PyMOL CGO cylinders between C-alpha atoms (Angstrom):
from pymol import cmd
from pymol.cgo import CYLINDER

trace = [
    CYLINDER, 84.99, 94.09, 107.52, 88.28, 95.62, 109.42, 0.3, 1, 1, 1, 1, 1, 1,
    CYLINDER, 88.28, 95.62, 109.42, 90.96, 97.23, 106.99, 0.3, 1, 1, 1, 1, 1, 1,
    CYLINDER, 90.96, 97.23, 106.99, 93.87, 96.42, 107.54, 0.3, 1, 1, 1, 1, 1, 1,
    CYLINDER, 93.87, 96.42, 107.54, 96.72, 99.19, 107.37, 0.3, 1, 1, 1, 1, 1, 1,
    CYLINDER, 96.72, 99.19, 107.37, 100.61, 98.44, 107.13, 0.3, 1, 1, 1, 1, 1, 1,
    CYLINDER, 100.61, 98.44, 107.13, 102.78, 101.20, 107.45, 0.3, 1, 1, 1, 1, 1, 1,
    CYLINDER, 102.78, 101.20, 107.45, 106.23, 101.25, 105.08, 0.3, 1, 1, 1, 1, 1, 1,
    CYLINDER, 106.23, 101.25, 105.08, 107.81, 99.88, 108.01, 0.3, 1, 1, 1, 1, 1, 1,
    CYLINDER, 107.81, 99.88, 108.01, 105.77, 96.88, 108.45, 0.3, 1, 1, 1, 1, 1, 1,
    CYLINDER, 105.77, 96.88, 108.45, 105.97, 96.39, 104.79, 0.3, 1, 1, 1, 1, 1, 1,
    CYLINDER, 105.97, 96.39, 104.79, 109.83, 96.43, 104.64, 0.3, 1, 1, 1, 1, 1, 1,
    CYLINDER, 109.83, 96.43, 104.64, 110.34, 93.70, 107.31, 0.3, 1, 1, 1, 1, 1, 1,
    CYLINDER, 110.34, 93.70, 107.31, 107.39, 91.31, 105.63, 0.3, 1, 1, 1, 1, 1, 1,
    CYLINDER, 107.39, 91.31, 105.63, 108.05, 90.65, 101.76, 0.3, 1, 1, 1, 1, 1, 1,
    CYLINDER, 108.05, 90.65, 101.76, 112.73, 91.31, 101.31, 0.3, 1, 1, 1, 1, 1, 1,
    CYLINDER, 112.73, 91.31, 101.31, 113.20, 93.84, 98.27, 0.3, 1, 1, 1, 1, 1, 1,
    CYLINDER, 113.20, 93.84, 98.27, 114.64, 90.77, 96.27, 0.3, 1, 1, 1, 1, 1, 1,
    CYLINDER, 114.64, 90.77, 96.27, 111.31, 89.01, 96.66, 0.3, 1, 1, 1, 1, 1, 1,
    CYLINDER, 111.31, 89.01, 96.66, 109.25, 91.61, 95.76, 0.3, 1, 1, 1, 1, 1, 1,
    CYLINDER, 109.25, 91.61, 95.76, 107.61, 91.93, 92.44, 0.3, 1, 1, 1, 1, 1, 1,
    CYLINDER, 107.61, 91.93, 92.44, 107.80, 95.51, 92.01, 0.3, 1, 1, 1, 1, 1, 1,
    CYLINDER, 107.80, 95.51, 92.01, 110.20, 98.00, 93.32, 0.3, 1, 1, 1, 1, 1, 1,
    CYLINDER, 110.20, 98.00, 93.32, 110.12, 101.81, 93.66, 0.3, 1, 1, 1, 1, 1, 1,
    CYLINDER, 110.12, 101.81, 93.66, 112.76, 103.75, 91.75, 0.3, 1, 1, 1, 1, 1, 1,
    CYLINDER, 112.76, 103.75, 91.75, 114.77, 103.88, 95.13, 0.3, 1, 1, 1, 1, 1, 1,
    CYLINDER, 114.77, 103.88, 95.13, 114.40, 100.49, 95.98, 0.3, 1, 1, 1, 1, 1, 1,
    CYLINDER, 114.40, 100.49, 95.98, 115.45, 99.04, 92.35, 0.3, 1, 1, 1, 1, 1, 1,
    CYLINDER, 115.45, 99.04, 92.35, 118.76, 101.57, 93.04, 0.3, 1, 1, 1, 1, 1, 1,
    CYLINDER, 118.76, 101.57, 93.04, 119.59, 100.07, 96.26, 0.3, 1, 1, 1, 1, 1, 1,
    CYLINDER, 119.59, 100.07, 96.26, 118.70, 96.71, 94.81, 0.3, 1, 1, 1, 1, 1, 1,
    CYLINDER, 118.70, 96.71, 94.81, 120.66, 97.01, 91.36, 0.3, 1, 1, 1, 1, 1, 1,
    CYLINDER, 120.66, 97.01, 91.36, 123.67, 99.46, 92.57, 0.3, 1, 1, 1, 1, 1, 1,
    CYLINDER, 123.67, 99.46, 92.57, 122.58, 102.15, 89.80, 0.3, 1, 1, 1, 1, 1, 1,
    CYLINDER, 122.58, 102.15, 89.80, 121.63, 105.68, 90.72, 0.3, 1, 1, 1, 1, 1, 1,
    CYLINDER, 121.63, 105.68, 90.72, 118.13, 106.68, 90.76, 0.3, 1, 1, 1, 1, 1, 1,
    CYLINDER, 118.13, 106.68, 90.76, 118.79, 109.29, 88.03, 0.3, 1, 1, 1, 1, 1, 1,
    CYLINDER, 118.79, 109.29, 88.03, 120.61, 106.76, 85.52, 0.3, 1, 1, 1, 1, 1, 1,
    CYLINDER, 120.61, 106.76, 85.52, 117.49, 104.56, 86.29, 0.3, 1, 1, 1, 1, 1, 1,
    CYLINDER, 117.49, 104.56, 86.29, 114.83, 107.24, 85.61, 0.3, 1, 1, 1, 1, 1, 1,
    CYLINDER, 114.83, 107.24, 85.61, 116.75, 107.99, 82.59, 0.3, 1, 1, 1, 1, 1, 1,
    CYLINDER, 116.75, 107.99, 82.59, 117.11, 104.40, 81.75, 0.3, 1, 1, 1, 1, 1, 1,
    CYLINDER, 117.11, 104.40, 81.75, 112.98, 104.05, 82.42, 0.3, 1, 1, 1, 1, 1, 1,
    CYLINDER, 112.98, 104.05, 82.42, 111.49, 107.25, 80.48, 0.3, 1, 1, 1, 1, 1, 1,
    CYLINDER, 111.49, 107.25, 80.48, 111.22, 105.34, 76.97, 0.3, 1, 1, 1, 1, 1, 1,
    CYLINDER, 111.22, 105.34, 76.97, 107.76, 104.39, 76.87, 0.3, 1, 1, 1, 1, 1, 1,
    CYLINDER, 107.76, 104.39, 76.87, 108.73, 100.82, 75.04, 0.3, 1, 1, 1, 1, 1, 1,
    CYLINDER, 108.73, 100.82, 75.04, 110.64, 99.99, 78.63, 0.3, 1, 1, 1, 1, 1, 1,
    CYLINDER, 110.64, 99.99, 78.63, 109.65, 96.55, 79.74, 0.3, 1, 1, 1, 1, 1, 1,
    CYLINDER, 109.65, 96.55, 79.74, 110.70, 97.02, 82.78, 0.3, 1, 1, 1, 1, 1, 1,
    CYLINDER, 110.70, 97.02, 82.78, 108.67, 99.52, 84.18, 0.3, 1, 1, 1, 1, 1, 1,
    CYLINDER, 108.67, 99.52, 84.18, 104.92, 99.76, 85.17, 0.3, 1, 1, 1, 1, 1, 1,
    CYLINDER, 104.92, 99.76, 85.17, 103.52, 103.01, 86.08, 0.3, 1, 1, 1, 1, 1, 1,
    CYLINDER, 103.52, 103.01, 86.08, 101.12, 103.20, 88.85, 0.3, 1, 1, 1, 1, 1, 1,
    CYLINDER, 101.12, 103.20, 88.85, 99.67, 106.49, 88.76, 0.3, 1, 1, 1, 1, 1, 1,
    CYLINDER, 99.67, 106.49, 88.76, 102.24, 108.77, 88.34, 0.3, 1, 1, 1, 1, 1, 1,
    CYLINDER, 102.24, 108.77, 88.34, 104.74, 106.26, 90.13, 0.3, 1, 1, 1, 1, 1, 1,
    CYLINDER, 104.74, 106.26, 90.13, 107.22, 104.65, 88.28, 0.3, 1, 1, 1, 1, 1, 1,
    CYLINDER, 107.22, 104.65, 88.28, 107.93, 101.10, 89.30, 0.3, 1, 1, 1, 1, 1, 1,
    CYLINDER, 107.93, 101.10, 89.30, 110.15, 98.33, 88.49, 0.3, 1, 1, 1, 1, 1, 1,
    CYLINDER, 110.15, 98.33, 88.49, 109.61, 94.98, 87.41, 0.3, 1, 1, 1, 1, 1, 1,
    CYLINDER, 109.61, 94.98, 87.41, 112.28, 93.42, 89.44, 0.3, 1, 1, 1, 1, 1, 1,
    CYLINDER, 112.28, 93.42, 89.44, 112.42, 90.14, 87.09, 0.3, 1, 1, 1, 1, 1, 1,
    CYLINDER, 112.42, 90.14, 87.09, 112.34, 92.00, 84.32, 0.3, 1, 1, 1, 1, 1, 1,
    CYLINDER, 112.34, 92.00, 84.32, 114.99, 94.74, 85.53, 0.3, 1, 1, 1, 1, 1, 1,
    CYLINDER, 114.99, 94.74, 85.53, 117.33, 91.74, 86.59, 0.3, 1, 1, 1, 1, 1, 1,
    CYLINDER, 117.33, 91.74, 86.59, 117.01, 90.09, 83.22, 0.3, 1, 1, 1, 1, 1, 1,
    CYLINDER, 117.01, 90.09, 83.22, 117.71, 93.29, 81.20, 0.3, 1, 1, 1, 1, 1, 1,
    CYLINDER, 117.71, 93.29, 81.20, 120.54, 94.00, 83.01, 0.3, 1, 1, 1, 1, 1, 1,
    CYLINDER, 120.54, 94.00, 83.01, 122.05, 90.49, 83.04, 0.3, 1, 1, 1, 1, 1, 1,
    CYLINDER, 122.05, 90.49, 83.04, 121.88, 90.82, 79.14, 0.3, 1, 1, 1, 1, 1, 1,
    CYLINDER, 121.88, 90.82, 79.14, 123.17, 94.52, 78.98, 0.3, 1, 1, 1, 1, 1, 1,
    CYLINDER, 123.17, 94.52, 78.98, 126.75, 95.29, 77.77, 0.3, 1, 1, 1, 1, 1, 1,
    CYLINDER, 126.75, 95.29, 77.77, 126.61, 98.94, 79.96, 0.3, 1, 1, 1, 1, 1, 1,
    CYLINDER, 126.61, 98.94, 79.96, 124.07, 101.10, 81.34, 0.3, 1, 1, 1, 1, 1, 1,
]
cmd.load_cgo(trace, "trace")
């Protein structure tokens, strides 16, 4: 069985950011226009519904993040 290795550049070409289920901190910042420090602050709470931790990596659930931002008065 052959294992296929996908580089970050290839991944970026295959699935556009606006179609990905999970976004990295940097991708979420570019996607929303919110700075990474503010996104870190917003997602530090354990009850944050739009973040999933993959090991020690913070990943943003794109759809839940969109819903949160559409209902937020300010961030």
